[in-house]
C-alpha positions in Angstrom: -5.5 12.4 5.5 -4.4 14.4 2.6 -6.6 14.8 -0.8 -5.8 16.7 -3.5 -9.4 18.1 -5.4 -9.2 19.5 -9.5 -12.1 21.4 -9.9 -13.8 23.7 -7.5 -17.2 24.1 -8.9 -19.8 24.2 -6.9 -19.4 20.6 -6.4 -15.9 20.5 -5.9 -15.8 23.7 -4.4 -18.6 22.3 -1.9 -16.8 19.2 -1.2 -12.9 20.5 -0.6 -15.1 22.6 2.0 -17.1 19.5 3.8 -13.6 17.6 3.6 -11.9 20.3 5.4 -14.0 20.9 8.1 -14.0 16.9 9.0 -10.1 17.5 9.5 -8.5 16.3 6.0 -5.7 18.3 4.5 -6.7 19.8 0.9 -4.5 20.5 -2.0 -6.9 22.3 -4.4 -6.2 22.8 -8.0 -8.5 25.5 -10.7 -7.6 27.7 -13.0 -9.6 30.5 -11.7 -7.0 32.4 -9.4 -9.2 34.2 -7.5 -11.6 30.9 -7.0 -8.0 29.5 -5.7 -7.3 32.4 -3.3 -10.4 32.2 -1.7 -10.3 28.5 -0.5 -6.2 29.4 0.6 -8.3 31.4 3.1 -9.6 28.5 4.6 -6.3 27.0 5.2 -6.2 24.6 2.3 -3.0 25.0 -0.3 -3.8 25.7 -4.1 -2.4 26.1 -7.1 -3.5 27.2 -10.5 -0.3 24.9 -12.3 -1.4 21.3 -12.2 2.8 20.9 -11.9 3.1 22.7 -8.4 -0.4 20.8 -7.4 1.0 17.6 -7.5 3.9 18.7 -6.2 2.3 19.6 -2.9 0.6 15.9 -2.9 2.3 13.6 -0.5 2.6 9.9 -1.8 1.2 8.4 -2.4 -0.8 10.9 -3.7 -4.7 10.8 -4.1 -6.3 13.5 -6.4 -10.2 13.5 -6.8 -11.6 15.2 -10.4 -15.1 17.1 -10.2 -14.4 18.2 -13.7 -17.2 18.1 -16.7 -17.7 14.3 -18.0 -16.1 13.8 -21.2 -12.5 15.2 -23.0 -12.5 17.6 -19.9 -11.9 14.6 -17.6 -9.9 12.6 -20.3 -7.7 15.3 -20.7 -7.1 15.8 -17.0 -6.7 11.8 -16.2 -4.0 11.9 -18.5 -1.8 15.2 -17.7 -2.6 13.9 -14.6 -1.4 10.1 -14.9 1.7 11.4 -16.6 3.0 13.0 -13.6 1.7 10.6 -11.2 3.5 7.3 -10.0 3.3 3.8 -9.0 1.0 3.5 -6.0 -1.0 7.1 -6.3 -4.5 7.3 -6.6 -6.4 8.7 -9.4 -10.5 9.6 -8.6 -13.3 10.5 -11.0 -16.4 11.8 -9.3 -18.0 13.5 -11.7 -20.6 11.8 -14.4 -18.6 9.5 -16.6 -19.3 7.0 -18.5 -18.7 3.6 -16.9 -17.1 2.0 -20.0 -14.5 4.9 -20.2 -13.7 4.6 -16.4 -12.8 0.6 -16.7 -10.8 2.0 -19.9 -9.1 3.9 -17.8 -8.6 1.3 -15.0 -6.7 -0.9 -17.3 -4.8 1.9 -18.8 -3.3 2.7 -15.3 -2.6 -0.5 -14.0 -0.4 -1.1 -16.5 1.3 2.3 -14.6 1.0 1.0 -11.5 -1.4 3.9 -11.0 -5.0 3.0 -9.0 -8.3 4.0 -10.8 -11.4 4.7 -8.7 -14.9 6.3 -10.0 -17.1 7.6 -7.8 -20.9 8.4 -8.6 -21.6 11.7 -6.6 -25.0 12.1 -5.9 -26.0 15.5 -3.5 -25.6 18.3 -6.0 -25.8 21.8 -4.2 -26.5 20.6 -0.6 -24.2 18.6 -0.5 -21.7 20.5 1.8 -24.3 20.6 4.9 -26.5 17.2 4.2 -23.5 15.5 2.5 -23.5 13.3 -0.6 -24.2 9.7 -1.4 -21.5 7.9 -2.5 -21.2 5.2 -5.1 -17.8 3.9 -5.4 -15.9 1.3 -8.0 -12.8 0.4 -6.9 -10.2 -2.3 -6.4 -11.2 -3.8 -2.5 -7.7 -2.2 -0.7 -7.7 0.8 -2.3 -11.4 1.2 -1.2 -10.2 0.9 2.2 -7.4 3.0 1.9 -9.9 6.0 1.0 -12.8 5.3 3.5 -11.6 7.9 5.6 -12.6 10.3 2.7 -15.9 8.3 1.7 -17.4 8.9 5.9 -16.4 12.0 5.7 -18.4 12.9 2.3 -21.4 11.0 3.0 -24.4 11.7 5.2 -23.5 9.4 8.0 -26.6 7.3 8.8 -28.5 11.0 10.7 -32.1 9.7 11.8 -32.4 7.6 9.1 -32.7 4.4 10.5 -31.4 1.1 8.7 -34.6 -0.8 7.1 -36.3 -3.1 9.3 -34.6 -6.8 9.0 -31.1 -5.8 7.6 -28.2 -6.1 9.2 -25.4 -3.2 9.5 -22.5 -5.4 10.6 -20.0 -5.0 7.6 -21.5 -3.0 5.5 -21.7 0.9 5.1 -24.7 1.3 2.6 -26.4 3.2 5.7 -24.0 5.2 6.2 -24.2 7.0 2.7 -21.3 5.1 1.2 -21.0 2.0 -0.9 -18.3 0.0 -2.4 -20.4 -1.4 -5.4 -17.6 -3.4 -7.5 -14.5 -2.7 -9.5 -13.7 0.2 -11.7 -16.8 1.4 -13.7 -19.5 -0.2 -10.8 -19.5 3.3 -9.1 -20.7 5.4 -12.0 -22.7 2.4 -13.4 -24.8 2.3 -10.7 -24.6 6.3 -11.0 -26.0 6.1 -14.2 -29.1 4.2 -13.2 -29.3 6.1 -10.2 -29.7 9.0 -12.5 -32.0 7.2 -15.0 -34.4 6.6 -12.4 -34.8 10.7 -11.9 -35.5 11.1 -14.7 -38.4 9.1 -14.6 -39.2 10.1 -10.9 -39.2 14.1 -12.2 -41.2 13.5 -14.9 -44.3 11.8 -12.7 -43.6 14.3 -10.7 -44.1 17.1 -13.2 -47.1 15.4 -15.3 -48.9 15.0 -11.8 -48.6 18.5 -11.0 -49.2 20.0 -14.4 -52.8 17.7 -14.2 -53.7 19.5 -11.1 -52.5 22.9 -12.3 -55.1 22.2 -15.3 -58.0 21.3 -13.2 -59.5 24.6 -13.7 -59.8 24.1 -17.1 -62.3 25.3 -19.2 -63.1 22.5 -21.0 -64.2 20.7 -17.9 -67.5 21.0 -16.4 -67.9 23.9 -14.0 -68.7 21.8 -11.3 -65.1 19.7 -11.9 -63.2 23.1 -12.1 -60.9 22.9 -8.6 -58.7 26.1 -8.5 -55.8 24.2 -6.6 -52.8 25.4 -4.6 -50.0 23.5 -6.0 -47.5 24.7 -3.6 -49.8 23.8 -0.6 -50.0 20.2 -1.9 -46.5 19.5 -2.4 -46.2 20.6 1.1 -49.1 18.7 2.2 -47.6 15.4 0.4 -43.9 15.6 2.2 -45.5 14.2 5.1 -47.0 10.9 5.6 -47.1 10.1 1.8 -45.8 7.6 0.3 -44.9 9.9 -2.7 -42.5 11.9 -0.4 -39.4 12.1 -1.0 -36.3 14.5 -1.4 -37.6 15.6 -5.2 -40.9 16.6 -3.5 -39.4 18.4 -1.1 -37.2 20.6 -3.9 -40.7 20.9 -6.0 -42.2 22.2 -2.5 -39.2 24.6 -2.2 -39.8 25.7 -6.0 -43.2 26.1 -5.7 -42.7 28.5 -2.2 -40.7 30.9 -3.8 -42.3 31.0 -7.0 -45.9 29.6 -7.2 -46.4 30.2 -11.2 -42.7 29.2 -11.9 -42.9 32.1 -14.3 -39.0 32.7 -14.8 -39.2 28.9 -15.9 -39.1 28.0 -19.9 -39.5 24.4 -19.8 -36.1 23.6 -21.1 -34.7 20.4 -20.0 -31.2 19.4 -20.4 -30.1 15.7 -20.0 -26.7 15.3 -18.5 -25.8 11.9 -20.4 -26.7 9.4 -17.6 -30.4 9.4 -19.0 -29.0 7.9 -22.5 -26.7 5.8 -21.2 -29.1 3.9 -19.0 -31.5 3.6 -21.6 -28.5 2.2 -23.8 -27.7 -0.3 -20.9 -31.4 -1.2 -20.8 -30.8 -1.9 -24.9 -28.0 -3.7 -23.9 -29.2 -5.8 -21.7 -32.4 -6.6 -23.3 -34.6 -5.0 -20.4 -37.6 -3.3 -21.1 -37.5 0.4 -19.2 -40.5 2.4 -20.7 -40.8 5.2 -18.4 -37.5 6.0 -18.2 -37.1 6.0 -22.0 -40.3 8.1 -22.3 -38.8 10.9 -19.3 -35.6 10.7 -21.7 -37.5 11.4 -24.3 -39.6 14.3 -22.7 -36.3 15.9 -22.2 -35.4 15.9 -25.8 -39.1 17.5 -26.9 -39.0 20.7 -24.1 -36.3 21.9 -26.7 -38.2 21.9 -29.6 -41.3 23.9 -30.7 -42.5 21.1 -32.5 -40.8 18.1 -33.8 -40.9 16.8 -37.6 -42.4 13.8 -36.2 -45.5 16.3 -34.6 -46.0 17.9 -38.8 -45.8 14.3 -39.8 -48.9 13.3 -37.8 -50.6 16.8 -38.8 -49.7 15.7 -42.1 -51.6 12.5 -42.0 -54.5 13.7 -40.3 -55.0 16.5 -42.5 -54.6 13.6 -45.7 -57.1 11.0 -44.2 -59.4 13.2 -42.3 -59.2 16.7 -43.6 -57.9 17.9 -40.0 -56.5 21.2 -40.7 -54.1 23.0 -38.3 -55.4 25.9 -35.9 -55.0 28.8 -38.0 -54.4 27.1 -41.1 -57.4 27.4 -44.2 -58.8 24.2 -45.3 -58.4 22.7 -48.6 -60.5 19.6 -49.1 -59.8 16.2 -47.2 -63.2 14.1 -45.7 -63.7 13.6 -42.5 
């Protein structure tokens, strides 16, 4: 099957390579001519001009976008929609907001163009491991594109379907799923990433507690100098907290036990915020996911105004002076 890939970054480039290895014909687009030339050497057709890219696509055209969410995606969807014809298909595999997907799908439907949103998880490891795909689309369009999803997904591998679950007529055990109409794929991916925030925070806090088990604030008999890398490696085997995130943690600790090259500044890609917003709209409590998102905000500041307020109140009611500051009255 022929597919056009827009954007040859770490995700888009590796997906194009995996699809080529799976026997699909790739047409790739990127503004970086050197990057396009690199993929042309692997047997793909390439273009640095969007018009040339579209001209090389056979009808009905299929273009998969892997560009940053927001204005970049919106602009590219609009540009391609102006060149596409009824029956053509646009796929957004980035991290777009699901409400934007629903809006775009409705607008393109009036032109006869199909819009598909695919929540894509797999990161830089996807080329070899495959990608977990959460798809929002009309049923017929999903079926038409299914060969692409099968190639990109990991397949069942050595992970057996859950006991008691029938796999007949289903695809989740293969690593891809038709979640529902336009927007549903990115909605599921949004919640996936919100959960990811919580899992990462739990691991981070747990390992921080173990790192500080040697603290001089503790009785000497209760201080433990723990090898965090070995504990991570241990928990990968037979533990109920084993996961791919733990695998990646073990790799990081093996490479750099003290993580000295990291500052602790943690970004968020947007899905965590959107997950909390969805929880508010649905009146669903999401204590852990909300706290995990706020910790990421906190990581980017030396001190927040809220902490200054706390310090000021402590001084006013109890005379508690910040470390290094001179005492000026107050009562305990």
